[in-house]
Each structure stands twice: as structure tokens, then as C-alpha cells.
C-alpha positions as CSV (number, residue, x, y, z in Angstrom):
1,M,-0.2,-0.1,0.3
2,T,1.7,3.2,-0.8
3,D,-1.9,5.7,-0.2
4,C,-4.3,5.8,2.0
5,E,-7.6,7.9,2.0
6,V,-9.2,9.7,4.9
7,L,-13.5,9.2,4.6
8,N,-14.4,11.4,7.2
9,K,-11.8,14.5,6.2
10,F,-14.8,16.7,5.9
11,E,-18.1,17.5,7.2
12,D,-20.2,16.3,4.2
13,S,-18.2,13.2,4.3
14,I,-20.7,11.8,6.5
15,S,-23.7,12.0,5.1
16,K,-21.9,10.9,1.8
17,N,-23.3,6.9,0.7
18,L,-20.2,4.6,0.4
19,S,-20.1,4.0,-3.2
20,F,-18.9,7.6,-3.6
21,H,-16.5,6.6,-1.2
22,R,-15.5,3.7,-3.4
23,V,-16.6,1.1,-0.6
24,F,-17.3,-2.0,-1.7
25,N,-17.7,-6.0,-0.8
26,G,-13.8,-7.0,0.3
27,V,-12.4,-3.7,0.8
28,N,-10.9,-3.1,3.9
29,L,-11.4,-0.7,6.5
30,Y,-8.7,0.5,8.8
31,L,-10.1,2.8,12.2
32,E,-7.8,5.3,13.5
33,E,-9.6,6.9,17.3
34,G,-9.2,10.3,17.9
35,E,-11.1,13.8,16.6
36,Y,-9.7,14.9,12.9
37,K,-8.1,18.2,13.0
38,D,-8.3,20.6,9.7
39,G,-4.6,20.2,8.0
40,E,-3.3,18.1,10.1
41,K,-2.1,14.3,8.9
42,T,-3.7,11.4,10.8
43,L,-1.3,8.9,12.3
44,W,-2.5,6.5,9.3
45,E,-1.5,9.1,6.4
46,K,1.8,9.8,8.7
47,E,2.2,6.3,8.6
48,F,1.7,5.7,4.9
49,D,3.9,8.9,3.7
50,K,6.6,6.8,5.9
51,E,6.2,4.0,3.7
52,K,6.0,5.9,0.6
53,H,9.6,7.1,1.2
54,R,11.1,4.4,2.6
55,V,13.6,2.3,0.3
56,I,16.0,-0.7,1.2
57,I,20.1,-0.3,0.6
58,K,22.2,-3.1,0.8
59,F,25.9,-2.6,1.2
60,N,28.8,-4.9,1.9
61,D,31.7,-4.8,5.3
62,P,34.7,-3.4,4.5
63,N,36.5,-5.4,7.0
64,N,35.2,-8.7,5.4
65,S,35.8,-7.7,1.8
66,V,39.2,-9.4,-0.5
67,E,40.5,-7.1,-3.2
68,G,39.9,-8.5,-6.5
69,E,36.8,-10.2,-5.4
70,G,32.9,-9.4,-5.8
71,A,31.4,-7.6,-3.0
72,N,29.0,-9.5,-0.2
73,Y,26.4,-6.9,0.1
74,E,25.6,-8.7,3.8
75,N,24.0,-5.3,5.3
76,Q,21.3,-4.1,4.8
77,I,19.0,-0.6,6.6
78,T,15.5,0.7,5.3
79,I,15.6,4.3,5.7
80,D,13.8,7.3,4.7
81,N,14.8,8.9,1.5
82,R,14.3,12.4,2.5
83,K,16.9,12.1,4.5
84,T,20.7,12.9,3.1
85,L,23.5,11.0,2.0
86,G,25.2,12.4,5.4
87,E,22.6,10.6,7.3
88,L,22.5,7.2,5.6
89,K,26.3,7.7,6.0
90,R,25.8,7.9,9.7
91,V,23.9,5.1,9.9
92,I,26.1,2.9,8.5
93,A,29.1,4.0,10.3
94,E,27.2,3.4,13.7
95,K,25.9,-0.3,12.1
96,L,29.3,-1.5,11.1
97,N,31.5,0.4,13.7
98,L,33.6,2.3,11.5
99,D,35.2,6.0,11.7
100,I,32.6,7.8,9.1
101,N,35.1,10.1,7.9
102,K,37.7,7.0,6.8
103,F,35.4,5.2,4.3
104,I,34.2,6.3,1.1
105,M,30.9,5.3,-0.3
106,K,30.5,4.4,-4.0
107,K,27.3,3.7,-5.9
108,N,27.0,0.3,-7.7
109,G,30.1,-1.4,-6.8
110,R,34.4,-0.6,-6.5
111,L,34.0,1.0,-9.9
112,G,31.1,3.0,-9.7
113,P,31.1,6.9,-8.8
114,E,32.1,8.5,-5.6
115,L,28.9,9.5,-3.8
116,R,30.6,12.7,-2.1
117,D,27.6,15.0,-1.4
118,L,26.4,14.6,1.6
119,H,23.9,17.5,1.7
120,L,22.2,16.0,-0.7
121,K,19.1,14.2,-0.3
122,I,18.5,9.8,-1.0
123,S,15.6,10.9,-3.1
124,D,17.6,12.7,-5.8
125,F,19.4,9.5,-6.5
126,N,16.3,7.4,-7.9
127,S,18.1,4.1,-8.6
128,L,19.4,4.2,-4.8
129,S,16.1,2.6,-3.9
130,Y,16.7,-0.8,-3.1
131,A,20.1,0.0,-4.4
132,S,23.5,-1.4,-3.3
133,I,26.4,0.6,-1.8
134,Y,30.1,-0.4,-2.1
135,I,31.7,0.3,1.1
136,M,35.6,0.6,1.3
137,F,38.6,1.8,3.2
138,G,40.0,5.8,2.2
139,Q,40.2,9.0,3.0
140,P,36.1,10.7,1.2
141,S,36.3,13.2,-1.9
142,K,35.0,16.1,-1.1
143,S,32.4,18.3,-2.7
144,G,33.7,19.0,-7.0
145,E,37.2,16.8,-6.3
146,Y,37.3,13.4,-8.2
147,K,39.8,10.7,-7.8
148,L,42.6,11.0,-11.0
149,I,44.2,8.2,-11.9
150,F,47.7,9.2,-13.0
151,H,49.8,7.1,-15.3
152,M,53.6,8.1,-16.4
153,G,53.6,7.9,-20.7
154,S,56.0,8.1,-23.3
155,L,56.3,6.0,-27.0
156,S,58.0,2.5,-27.3
157,M,61.8,2.7,-28.0
158,E,60.8,-0.7,-29.3
159,P,60.4,-0.1,-33.8
160,H,56.6,0.0,-34.8
161,D,55.1,1.0,-38.1
162,S,51.8,2.4,-36.1
163,L,52.7,5.0,-32.7
164,H,52.9,2.5,-29.6
165,Y,52.5,4.0,-26.3
166,E,54.0,2.1,-23.0
167,Y,51.9,3.1,-19.6
168,E,53.2,2.8,-16.1
169,E,50.1,3.9,-13.7
170,L,51.6,5.8,-10.5
171,L,49.1,6.8,-8.0
172,S,45.3,8.0,-7.4
173,L,45.1,11.8,-6.5
174,G,41.9,14.0,-5.9
175,I,41.6,16.9,-7.6
176,G,39.4,19.9,-7.9
177,S,37.4,20.7,-10.7
178,F,38.6,24.5,-10.1
179,E,42.2,23.6,-9.7
180,T,44.3,24.9,-12.7
181,V,45.8,22.3,-14.9
182,S,49.4,24.2,-13.8
183,E,48.4,23.6,-9.9
184,V,47.5,19.7,-10.5
185,K,51.2,19.8,-12.0
186,D,53.0,21.0,-8.6
187,Q,50.2,18.7,-6.5
188,L,51.6,15.7,-8.7
189,I,55.3,16.7,-7.6
190,E,54.4,16.7,-4.8
191,E,52.9,13.6,-3.8
192,L,56.4,11.6,-6.5
193,K,58.2,13.3,-4.4
194,K,56.5,11.6,-1.1
195,K,57.3,8.3,-3.2
196,N,60.5,8.8,-4.1
197,P,62.7,11.9,-2.3
198,A,65.4,11.3,-5.6
199,I,63.3,11.8,-8.1
200,E,63.5,14.7,-10.1
201,L,60.7,16.5,-12.1
202,D,60.4,19.6,-13.1
203,K,56.9,21.0,-14.2
204,S,58.4,22.7,-17.9
205,F,59.2,19.4,-18.8
206,F,55.7,17.7,-18.1
207,R,52.6,17.9,-20.1
208,L,49.7,16.5,-19.1
209,R,47.2,14.2,-22.0
210,E,44.0,12.6,-21.3
211,R,44.1,8.1,-21.9
212,N,42.1,7.1,-24.8
213,A,42.5,3.5,-24.1
214,S,46.2,2.8,-25.9
215,Y,46.7,6.2,-26.7
216,P,46.9,9.5,-25.1
217,G,44.3,12.3,-26.3
218,A,43.8,15.9,-25.6
219,I,46.8,17.9,-24.1
220,L,45.6,19.7,-20.8
221,H,46.9,23.3,-21.2
222,D,48.3,24.8,-18.0
223,Q,46.2,28.3,-17.8
224,K,43.0,26.2,-18.2
225,I,40.9,24.7,-15.5
226,M,40.5,21.1,-14.6
227,K,36.4,21.7,-15.1
228,D,37.4,22.7,-18.6
229,Y,37.7,18.9,-19.3
230,T,35.2,16.1,-19.0
231,L,35.7,14.9,-14.9
232,Y,35.0,11.7,-13.7
233,D,36.1,9.7,-10.8
234,R,39.3,7.2,-11.9
235,K,39.8,9.3,-15.3
236,A,42.9,8.3,-16.3
237,I,45.8,11.0,-17.2
238,I,48.9,10.3,-18.8
239,I,52.2,12.4,-17.3
240,E,54.5,12.7,-20.6
241,K,57.6,14.1,-20.3
242,L,59.5,16.6,-22.4
243,V,62.7,16.8,-24.1
244,E,62.3,21.0,-23.6
245,P,60.1,23.2,-22.4
246,A,57.0,23.7,-24.8
247,E,53.5,25.2,-24.1
248,Y,51.0,25.1,-26.6
249,H,48.2,27.2,-27.4
250,P,44.3,25.9,-27.0
251,E,43.9,26.9,-30.7
252,F,46.9,24.2,-32.1
253,I,46.3,20.6,-32.7
254,M,49.4,18.2,-32.5
255,V,49.8,15.3,-34.5
256,H,53.0,12.7,-34.9
257,V,54.2,12.1,-37.9
258,K,56.9,9.6,-39.2
259,F,59.0,10.0,-42.1
260,W,59.9,7.4,-44.6
261,D,63.2,6.5,-45.8
262,A,62.8,5.3,-49.4
263,Q,66.6,3.9,-49.5
264,E,66.6,2.3,-46.1
265,F,62.9,1.0,-46.8
266,E,61.9,2.0,-43.0
267,L,60.1,4.2,-41.3
268,G,62.1,7.4,-39.6
269,D,62.1,8.7,-35.7
270,V,58.6,10.5,-34.9
271,K,58.1,13.8,-35.0
272,E,55.2,16.3,-33.1
273,V,54.2,18.6,-35.7
274,F,51.6,21.6,-34.4
275,F,48.4,23.5,-36.8
276,H,46.4,26.1,-36.0
277,R,42.8,24.8,-36.2
278,D,41.9,26.8,-38.7
């Protein structure tokens, strides 16, 4: 049942016949003692309101999760979808006895988007009704922040007819939507030096690029903010080292070319060539 009707809500209701109120053979009637007050809901109506907004959410226990294996959503709660994600997180923290600031909620599995905007209501996410939430240990992202995966990428030195890139995953880093690409490069240098103090990395000698499957995509220009690029959790970004400092104007596009050596019957080294978009 998702709705109810109060038969004696108005003064003239009592004088109406049963067919007017759609009361037929076999219909269930529920009685509630008390005097109806104009503008107030009866206890029965309030209970129907609660039922209408109740959702069941299942979730795993990160203490029992095993890397590489599917999550076991053995826990569940029933909650009013008018409550916020922050309230939902508090309930989960209490049920699992976790520090609310030391775990992350993800929608529809480990690789799903992080539920980071805790001020939003559960009802803002229609698919959370009877849904599963993946719980994992970690530092929650702030609103407007995305966890990007950074790879060191370079052209392979092995001979190939086509371009062949090699990648090495380095780290995951939370990036704000309004940070400039230049600021992100500063953060990367700081984080990489924490991992390896001996590393030498000058932001003038590397650029950031989107990664499209096995190939590098658009160049991220230093003066632009990250919001100018499509952001989502676990987006892959390439750190590409440069032989010499170079800043590329957004109105230019870059292509790679190989020169054909007809005498040696082989392709030469790869060169970068820039063209104006017009």
C-alpha cells in the first residue's frame, strides 16, 4: 500500500453513501481513534507517508572485503529517502562501527562513482532505492573533487609501424574541479617526491594528457581549470615527459608524423607537428 484516503476528512463526508467513497464488497477499512484536526494529517496518513519514502539499501562490510573478489552485500538498512547521504553514512558507520571520516561510499560497486555530496537527499538518486552501496576504506573526496588515476606514459622505443605507447600507473590523486592544470602538476610533483625523494621532475618538462584507451588524447593546457575537461572518478591522465619546455596554445592541435626513408625502406623517428585549428 502506498496511499490512503480519510473518509471523514470533511464535514459532509458522513452524509455521502459508500459508493461515493468507493467502498465496495471486500474493501478493508481501518479505524483510528481521535478527532480530525483541519490541516493536520492523521497518524495513519503519516504512516503511509513514511512507507512511501522508505527505501532498502544493501551494503558490504569493508572489513570482510577481499581485493579482486566481488562484494558481499550482506548488510541492509531501511531508511527514509528524504534523509541526506550524510545521514545515510552515519547510519552505516554506526551499524559497521566505522569512523565516518575514514570510509568511502560508492554507487553500484567498487568502480562506481563516489557518493561525495553528503548534503544531497537520497531521493535525488532514484536508483538508490533497493540499491547496493560499496563501502571501502579511504579518505572521502570533497564536493567537486574527483579521484584521477595518473600514469607515466611515453612512446615505445621499440620499432613499430604505428605509434605504440607504454604506460605505468603511478598514483591516484583527488583533484578539485576549479584547480588549474598548472596547480595539478605542482601537486603531482609533491606527491611523487613523497614516494621517491630522489625523483627529479620539473613541471616545465612534462605535460598532462587525457588517456583514450591505449593512446594519449587531448593535451591539458596549464592555464585552464580542470572543469574545462570532462571529469569523473578514475579518469586516466597521462604524465608525458618532454625533452625541452613547451607550452601549447589551445587553438593548436598536435599530430605525430613519421618520415619514410625510401633508400633504407623504413620509417624514421616520430616527430610532433602543430597546426592551427583553422
